[in-house]
C-alpha positions in Angstrom: 9.8 -24.4 -5.5 6.8 -22.8 -7.1 3.1 -22.7 -6.6 0.8 -23.3 -9.6 1.1 -20.5 -12.2 3.7 -18.6 -10.2 7.5 -18.2 -10.7 9.9 -20.5 -8.9 12.8 -19.0 -7.0 16.1 -20.0 -8.7 18.8 -21.5 -6.5 21.3 -19.2 -8.3 19.5 -16.2 -7.0 19.5 -17.5 -3.4 23.2 -18.2 -3.6 24.0 -14.8 -5.1 22.3 -13.1 -2.1 24.4 -15.3 0.2 21.4 -16.9 1.9 21.1 -20.5 3.0 18.0 -22.5 4.0 14.9 -24.2 2.9 12.8 -22.4 0.3 9.3 -22.0 1.7 6.4 -20.3 -0.1 5.1 -17.3 1.8 1.3 -17.1 2.4 1.2 -13.5 1.2 2.8 -11.7 -1.7 0.3 -12.9 -4.3 2.1 -16.3 -4.5 5.4 -14.7 -5.6 7.3 -14.5 -2.3 9.4 -17.1 -0.5 11.1 -17.4 2.9 14.7 -18.7 2.9 16.5 -18.8 6.2 16.2 -15.3 7.7 15.4 -13.6 4.3 12.3 -13.0 2.2 12.5 -13.2 -1.6 10.0 -11.4 -3.8 9.5 -11.7 -7.5 9.9 -8.4 -9.4 8.3 -7.9 -12.8 10.4 -6.2 -15.4 8.3 -3.0 -15.4 8.6 -2.8 -11.6 12.4 -3.2 -11.4 13.2 0.5 -11.2 10.7 0.9 -8.4 12.1 -2.1 -6.5 15.6 -0.7 -6.7 14.5 2.7 -5.6 12.5 1.3 -2.7 15.5 -0.8 -1.6 17.8 2.3 -1.7 15.3 4.2 0.5 14.7 1.4 3.0 18.4 0.6 3.2 19.2 3.8 5.1 15.8 4.8 6.5 15.5 5.3 10.3 12.0 5.7 11.8 11.5 6.3 15.5 9.6 3.4 17.0 9.2 1.5 13.7 11.2 -1.5 12.4 12.2 -1.4 8.7 13.2 -4.6 6.9 16.6 -4.0 5.4 17.2 -5.0 1.7 19.8 -7.6 0.9 22.5 -6.8 -1.7 23.8 -9.5 -4.1 27.5 -10.5 -4.4 27.7 -8.1 -7.4 26.1 -5.2 -5.5 22.6 -5.4 -6.9 19.2 -5.2 -5.2 17.5 -7.2 -8.0 18.9 -10.3 -9.5 17.2 -12.3 -12.3 13.9 -10.6 -11.4 14.1 -11.2 -7.6 14.7 -8.9 -4.6 15.5 -10.0 -1.1 15.2 -8.5 2.4 15.7 -9.5 5.9 12.8 -11.3 7.6 11.0 -9.3 10.3 8.9 -11.0 12.9 5.3 -10.1 13.7 1.7 -10.7 12.8 -0.4 -8.9 10.3 -3.9 -7.5 11.0 -4.7 -4.0 12.1 -7.8 -5.1 14.1 -8.0 -3.3 17.4 -4.6 -1.6 16.7 -5.7 1.4 14.7 -4.0 3.9 17.0 -0.7 2.0 16.5 -1.3 1.9 12.7 -1.9 5.6 12.5 1.0 6.4 14.8 3.2 4.2 12.6 1.9 6.1 9.5 2.8 9.4 11.1 6.3 8.3 12.1 7.0 6.7 8.7 5.8 9.7 6.7 7.8 12.1 8.9 10.9 10.1 8.0 10.1 10.1 4.3 9.3 13.8 4.1 12.6 14.9 2.7 12.9 12.3 -0.2 12.4 13.6 -3.7 9.8 12.2 -6.1 11.4 9.4 -8.3 10.9 9.4 -12.0 9.1 6.0 -12.0 6.2 7.4 -10.1 5.7 10.1 -12.7 5.5 7.5 -15.5 3.8 4.7 -13.7 0.6 3.1 -15.2 -1.5 0.8 -13.1 -5.1 0.5 -11.8 -3.9 2.0 -8.5 -2.2 5.0 -10.2 -5.3 5.6 -12.2 -7.2 5.6 -8.9 -4.9 8.2 -7.4 -5.1 10.4 -10.4 -8.9 10.3 -10.6 -9.2 11.0 -6.9 -7.0 14.1 -7.3 -8.7 15.3 -10.5 -5.7 14.5 -12.7 -7.6 12.0 -14.8 -11.2 10.9 -15.6 -12.7 7.5 -16.3 -16.0 6.1 -17.4 -17.1 3.8 -14.5 -18.5 0.3 -15.2 -22.3 0.1 -14.7 -21.9 -1.8 -11.4 -19.6 0.8 -10.0 -21.4 3.9 -11.3 -23.6 4.5 -8.2 -20.8 4.6 -5.6 -18.6 6.5 -8.0 -21.2 9.2 -8.5 -21.9 9.3 -4.7 -18.2 10.0 -4.0 -17.8 12.6 -6.7 -20.9 14.4 -5.3 -19.2 14.6 -1.9 -15.8 15.9 -3.2 -15.1 19.5 -2.6 -12.0 21.6 -3.2 -9.5 21.5 -0.4 -6.4 23.6 0.3 -3.3 22.3 -1.3 -1.1 20.3 1.1 2.5 19.6 0.1 3.1 16.2 -1.6 5.8 13.8 -0.4 6.5 10.1 -0.6 3.9 8.1 1.2 3.1 4.5 1.8 -0.3 4.1 0.0 -1.1 0.6 1.4 -0.2 0.6 5.1 -3.3 -0.9 6.8 -2.5 -4.5 6.0 1.3 -4.1 5.8 2.3 -3.5 9.3 3.6 -6.4 11.4 2.9 -6.3 15.2 4.6 -7.9 18.1 4.0 -7.8 21.9 7.8 -7.3 22.4 8.9 -5.4 19.3 8.1 -2.2 17.6 5.7 -2.3 14.6 7.4 -3.3 11.3 6.4 -1.8 7.9 6.5 -4.1 4.9 5.6 -4.1 1.2 6.3 -0.4 0.5 3.7 1.0 -2.0 5.1 4.5 -2.7 3.0 7.3 -4.0 3.6 11.1 -4.3 0.7 12.6 -2.3 0.1 14.6 0.9 1.0 12.7 4.1 -2.5 13.0 5.5 -3.8 11.2 2.4 -1.8 8.2 3.5 -3.7 8.2 6.8 -6.9 8.6 4.9 -6.2 5.5 2.9 -5.6 3.6 6.2 -9.1 4.7 7.3 -10.7 3.9 4.0 -9.2 0.4 4.0 -10.3 -0.1 7.6 -13.9 0.9 6.7 -13.9 -1.3 3.6 -12.1 -4.5 4.6 -11.2 -4.5 8.3 -14.5 -3.8 10.1 -13.6 -0.2 11.1 -16.5 2.1 11.9 -17.1 5.7 13.0 -14.5 5.5 15.7 -11.8 4.9 13.1 -13.0 8.0 11.2 -12.5 10.0 14.4 -9.0 8.6 14.9 -8.0 9.6 11.4 -9.4 13.1 11.7 -6.4 14.5 13.6 -4.2 14.3 10.6 -5.7 17.2 8.7 -8.5 19.8 8.8 -9.6 18.3 5.5 -9.6 14.7 6.8 -13.1 13.9 5.6 -12.4 15.3 2.1 -9.1 13.2 2.1 -11.2 10.2 3.1 -13.5 10.8 0.1 -10.5 10.8 -2.1 -9.1 7.7 -0.5 -12.3 5.8 -1.0 -12.5 7.1 -4.6 -8.9 5.8 -5.2 -9.8 2.3 -4.0 -13.1 2.3 -6.0 -11.4 3.4 -9.2 -8.7 0.9 -8.8 -11.3 -1.8 -8.3 -13.1 -0.5 -11.4 -9.9 -0.7 -13.5 -9.0 -4.2 -12.2 -12.5 -5.5 -13.2 -12.3 -3.7 -16.5 -9.0 -5.4 -17.3 -10.3 -8.7 -16.0 -7.7 -9.0 -13.3 -10.4 -9.5 -10.7 -14.1 -10.5 -11.1 -16.8 -8.0 -10.4 -18.2 -8.4 -6.9 -21.5 -7.1 -5.5 -20.1 -7.6 -2.0 -17.3 -5.2 -2.8 -19.7 -2.6 -4.1 -21.8 -2.9 -0.9 -18.7 -2.4 1.2 -18.1 0.9 -0.7 -21.7 2.0 -0.3 -21.5 1.3 3.4 -18.3 3.3 3.9 -19.6 6.1 1.8 -22.8 6.2 4.0 -20.7 6.8 7.1 -18.8 9.7 5.3 -22.1 11.2 4.1 -23.4 11.3 7.6 -20.4 13.3 8.7 -20.5 15.7 5.8 -24.2 16.4 6.1 
């Protein structure tokens, strides 16, 4: 079964992972995920296969206090990816961090503590994407020429950026805010791992940035995030710059349309940070 313009899930893949049940399109996953029985199948592009296999290996044995981790499924031949598809166990819960920011940040701390001893994989070093460009610009590892509509917030953020002491890098989940499932009777569950090699407190800063931009967070959220690092505001500047540059590159490559509303969201968030820094 497939949605318009998106890949269908082959029955041979479902059988190879030993799963039975009706194939139901998932509401998330950009139209490339399906529920089958007690499993979730996700399409894996060819250039993302190494990352998918690595993530599956990490999540297969990862134990995080107070956090549920969906375990990857292995095919009958011992593979994590079959014909461009991966599978993992279904975990119950509802998305949406609204009103749960303390839980979100506590989950971030626990997850990143568990990930702290894992080495940086090769695919991260060689990865090319709008989001990786955003990270690199935020950390002064690359430069871009912003589009005209993005120039003002881009220059505002760069004017706020100061040197900070080097914090050790590790594997982080760089997209946690909308990828935690909550339940009244179960621990939070982390899904859709987006690995990056950055300081752990930067992962918290991305949570705060995303909350300010897209989830109605305000000054109280900035305060909650400030406990992660003495440089929390500077990390937040970098997190906002990461998201802004990624948006810039997505628009430049015509993967998303330009949005004045999105720019207003950035300017509003930047205004809150400016008040704190001045």
